[in-house]
Every structure is written in C-alpha cells, then in structure tokens.
C-alpha positions in Angstrom: 3.6 33.6 -0.1 3.0 30.9 2.5 1.5 27.8 1.1 1.5 29.0 -2.5 3.8 26.5 -4.2 1.7 24.4 -6.7 0.2 21.4 -4.8 -1.7 18.6 -6.3 -3.4 15.3 -5.0 -3.9 11.9 -6.6 -6.9 9.9 -5.5 -6.1 6.4 -6.5 -4.7 3.0 -5.7 -1.1 2.1 -5.0 1.2 -0.1 -7.1 3.7 -1.9 -5.1 5.8 -2.4 -8.1 6.2 1.3 -8.4 5.2 1.7 -12.1 1.6 2.8 -11.9 -1.1 4.2 -9.6 -0.2 6.6 -6.8 3.6 5.7 -7.3 3.7 6.8 -10.9 1.6 9.8 -10.2 3.8 11.1 -7.4 6.9 10.5 -9.6 5.3 12.4 -12.6 4.3 15.3 -10.3 7.7 15.6 -8.9 9.2 15.5 -12.4 6.9 18.3 -13.5 7.9 20.5 -10.3 4.6 20.4 -8.4 4.2 19.1 -4.8 2.3 15.8 -4.9 -0.1 14.4 -2.2 -2.3 11.4 -2.2 -5.6 10.0 -1.1 -5.1 6.1 -1.2 -8.3 4.5 -2.1 -6.9 0.9 -2.5 -3.6 -0.9 -2.0 -2.4 -3.6 -4.6 0.0 -6.3 -4.5 1.5 -5.8 -8.0 4.5 -6.0 -10.1 5.4 -5.8 -13.9 4.0 -9.4 -14.2 0.5 -8.5 -12.9 -1.8 -7.7 -10.1 -1.8 -10.5 -7.5 -4.3 -9.0 -5.1 -5.8 -5.7 -3.9 -7.8 -4.3 -1.1 -9.9 -1.2 -1.0 -9.5 1.2 2.0 -12.4 1.7 4.5 -14.4 4.6 3.3 -14.0 6.3 6.6 -10.3 6.4 6.1 -10.7 7.9 2.6 -12.9 10.6 4.2 -10.2 11.3 6.8 -7.6 11.6 4.1 -9.6 14.1 2.1 -10.3 16.1 5.3 -6.6 16.0 6.4 -5.4 17.4 3.1 -8.1 20.1 2.9 -7.2 21.3 6.4 -3.6 22.0 5.5 -2.7 22.2 1.9 -3.7 24.4 -0.9 -4.6 21.8 -3.6 -4.5 23.5 -7.0 -5.5 20.4 -9.1 -6.5 16.8 -8.6 -6.9 13.6 -10.4 -8.5 10.3 -9.9 -7.3 6.8 -10.9 -8.1 3.4 -9.6 -11.2 3.6 -7.4 -12.1 -0.2 -7.0 -15.8 -0.3 -6.9 -19.1 1.6 -6.8 -18.9 2.3 -3.1 -15.6 3.9 -3.3 -16.4 5.8 -6.5 -19.4 7.3 -4.8 -17.4 8.1 -1.7 -14.8 9.9 -3.6 -17.4 11.9 -5.6 -19.1 12.9 -2.2 -15.7 14.1 -0.9 -14.9 16.0 -4.0 -18.1 17.8 -3.6 -17.1 18.9 -0.2 -13.7 20.2 -0.9 -12.1 22.6 -3.5 -9.3 20.7 -5.0 -9.3 22.7 -8.3 -9.5 21.2 -11.8 -10.3 17.5 -11.8 -8.7 15.0 -14.1 -10.6 11.7 -14.3 -8.5 8.8 -15.5 -11.2 6.1 -15.5 -8.9 3.2 -14.7 -10.6 -0.2 -15.4 -8.0 -2.8 -16.4 -4.4 -3.1 -15.4 -1.8 -3.5 -18.2 -1.6 -7.3 -17.4 -5.4 -7.7 -17.7 -6.5 -7.7 -14.1 -9.7 -5.7 -13.4 -9.2 -2.6 -11.2 -12.7 -1.5 -11.4 -15.8 -3.7 -10.5 -18.0 -4.0 -13.5 -21.0 -2.7 -11.5 -18.9 0.5 -10.8 -18.7 1.6 -14.4 -22.2 3.2 -14.3 -21.2 5.1 -11.2 -18.2 6.5 -12.8 -20.3 7.5 -15.8 -23.2 9.0 -13.9 -21.5 10.5 -10.9 -17.8 11.0 -11.5 -17.5 12.0 -15.2 -20.0 15.0 -14.7 -17.5 16.4 -12.2 -14.5 16.1 -14.6 -12.7 19.2 -15.9 -11.0 16.7 -18.2 -11.5 12.8 -18.7 -8.9 10.7 -20.2 -10.1 7.2 -21.2 -8.3 5.0 -23.5 -10.3 3.1 -26.2 -11.7 0.2 -24.1 -12.6 2.6 -21.3 -14.2 5.1 -23.7 -16.3 2.1 -25.0 -17.4 1.0 -21.6 -18.5 4.5 -20.6 -20.3 5.6 -23.8 -21.7 2.1 -25.0 -20.1 2.9 -28.5 -17.9 0.6 -30.5 -14.7 2.4 -31.4 -13.1 0.9 -34.6 -11.8 4.1 -36.3 -11.2 7.9 -35.9 -14.9 8.6 -36.5 -15.7 6.4 -33.5 -13.1 8.2 -31.4 -14.7 11.4 -32.3 -18.3 10.3 -31.5 -17.1 8.9 -28.1 -15.5 12.3 -27.3 -18.8 14.1 -27.9 -20.7 11.4 -26.1 -18.4 11.9 -22.9 -18.8 15.6 -23.1 -22.6 15.1 -23.3 -22.2 13.1 -20.0 -20.9 16.3 -18.4 -17.1 16.2 -18.8 -15.9 19.6 -19.9 -12.7 18.5 -21.8 -12.1 15.0 -23.2 -9.0 13.1 -24.4 -9.7 9.8 -26.2 -6.3 8.0 -26.0 -5.5 6.0 -29.2 -2.7 3.7 -27.7 -5.0 0.7 -28.3 -5.4 1.8 -31.9 -4.3 -0.4 -34.9 -1.8 2.1 -36.5 1.7 0.4 -35.9 3.5 3.6 -36.6 1.8 6.3 -34.4 -0.5 6.6 -31.5 -3.1 9.4 -32.0 -5.2 10.9 -29.3 -8.4 12.8 -30.0 -9.0 16.0 -27.9 -12.2 17.8 -27.5 -12.2 21.0 -25.6 -14.9 22.8 -23.6 -15.3 25.5 -26.2 -16.0 22.9 -28.9 -12.6 23.1 -30.5 -11.1 19.8 -31.3 -7.6 18.5 -32.5 -5.5 15.4 -32.7 -2.2 14.7 -31.1 0.2 12.0 -32.7 3.4 10.5 -31.5 5.6 7.8 -32.9 5.2 4.3 -31.3 8.0 2.7 -29.5 8.4 -1.0 -30.0 8.4 -2.1 -26.3 6.2 -3.8 -23.8 7.6 -1.5 -21.1 4.4 0.7 -21.0 3.2 0.1 -17.6 1.5 3.2 -16.0 1.1 5.2 -19.2 -2.4 6.4 -18.5 -1.6 7.3 -14.9 1.5 9.2 -16.1 -0.4 11.2 -18.7 -3.1 12.1 -16.4 -0.7 13.1 -13.6 1.4 15.2 -15.9 -1.8 16.9 -17.1 -2.8 17.6 -13.5 0.5 19.0 -12.7 0.3 21.4 -15.7 -3.0 22.6 -14.7 -2.0 23.3 -11.2 0.7 25.6 -12.5 -2.0 27.5 -14.5 -1.0 26.1 -18.0 -4.0 26.4 -20.5 -5.8 23.2 -21.1 -4.6 22.6 -24.7 -1.0 23.3 -23.9 -1.2 21.0 -20.7 -2.6 18.2 -22.9 0.1 18.5 -25.5 2.8 18.6 -22.8 1.3 15.5 -21.1 1.2 13.6 -24.4 4.9 14.6 -25.0 6.0 13.5 -21.6 4.4 10.1 -22.0 6.0 9.6 -25.4 9.3 10.5 -24.2 9.0 8.4 -21.1 8.2 5.3 -23.3 10.9 5.9 -25.7 13.6 6.4 -23.1 13.0 2.9 -21.7 14.5 1.7 -18.5 15.1 -2.0 -17.8 13.0 -2.9 -14.7 11.1 -6.1 -13.9 10.4 -9.1 -16.2 7.0 -8.1 -17.7 5.4 -4.8 -18.7 7.9 -2.6 -17.3 7.6 1.0 -16.1 8.2 4.2 -17.9 11.1 6.5 -17.5 9.8 9.4 -15.3 13.1 11.3 -15.5 12.5 12.5 -19.0 11.6 15.9 -20.4 8.6 16.3 -22.8 9.2 15.0 -26.2 9.1 17.4 -29.2 8.0 14.6 -31.4 4.3 15.3 -30.8 2.3 16.4 -33.8 -0.9 18.5 -33.5 -3.4 18.7 -36.3 -7.0 19.9 -36.7 -9.7 17.7 -38.2 
C-alpha cells in the first residue's frame, strides 16, 4: 500500500493573499482529504483588493517541477488554473502529454475577481486549441466560455450552446458556471457529460462580496473527488455544494473581495434537475 493515498496536483499561479490560486486549491484539497502538490506557473502580488503584479516562472523550472512530481508521487488527478501567457500554456500542455497525472480539470482562468488579467489575450487561442482538447472536464464561467467559444451567452440556451461548443473542441465533460448570470436568487450551472447526458445544478446566492477564489475552489474540489474515484456527475455535484457552502459560511478577512471558508462541508442546498 506504499504511495497509494490519493494525491493530486494543481498547476497554477500563487495568490499571496491566500484566497485563490494555488493557495485556495491546496486548502480545498486538504479539506477534501487528498494530498495536494503543486506546479507553480506564476507568482502574484495579490490581496483581496486586487492583483498588484505577477511574474511567470521560467519554463525550465516548470518542466523541473513536473519531472520532480512524476518521479516520486502517484498523482491520481490534476487541475490547471492561472497559466499567464501562450508560452506557458503550451509548456504546460507539453508536460501534461509527457506524464500521467490522471483526469485533467481545466479551469481556464482569465480575469481575477478584482478585474486584473491573469491570462494574456493572445493565449486564449492556445488554451482553446491545445489545452481544452486534453481536458477531462473544463469549468469556465460565462465570460470565459464566451472567450473560448466566440458565442454570446445571455440565457440558458446560450449556456447549453457553449457547453456543446466546448465539447466539440475536445473537452470530454463541461461545466458552464452561472455565477455571472442575472438571476438574483440562484446561481445555476449547466453540466454536459461525455456520454451526452446533461443537467443543471442550482444553489441559492449569498449576498456577499466575499467570493474570491470560487472558480479555483470548485475545480480543486472536483479534482480531489475524481482522485478518490468518485463518478464525474457526483464529483461535480459535491464541488458545487462545497463552493455554495464555503460562500454562505463567510469569514471576515481583508477589505475587498474576501476569501471563501474552506473549512465547510458540502452544502445540501444544491438542486439538480434535467432539461
């Protein structure tokens, strides 16, 4: 049984404020009882008020982090987050092709909660053409789904169309997150599975600006569940519930878009329904 405990890796940027990126991923993975590791692609100077600066790591160091983890750990699932620019997206793609880190969750991080760009505009095509086709599951919010598909999403029909467009690009499973939607009462996500089945997950909205790191947290929770062998549909529902509960059980940290509460257990308030 040596080296059999569920191990996962986040391939992303740091958040010096602790609420998003690698920091949120590792907190979520710990909460979901898997062992988290990291490939740091970029480092940010960041707090709840915004991103003040960031620097991407040399690609050679990214290569060495991948090789180091592959040489020792038995990674059962992995996720990507902030990848900075086209060069680093391509570099991560090439490394993912060389190693077996299990199911890949692609969180196509583009904009920080405070509005700072975390992905160079020229890199969107690289994410679409090189990274998305490797994804076991891709988890864009509405603006990210629009950028990747070229579709304008204004309603549920638009979310469904974007889900199918992303699947056509090569992603096996798709979650279109509805947190940017107009419904003031609930946040509904569209889920399209590899076998063609689809459903919606809905959770009550919490009236708070403390939502920094929601996308990172959802994708990290999903990655953790997949590493434990949980079926995709169940893993997605657990991740949605975990994020809903982490937002609802707010903690008072910082002066801006504060972080989630990663100590919570998945909420039972998530509603699943089929089209």
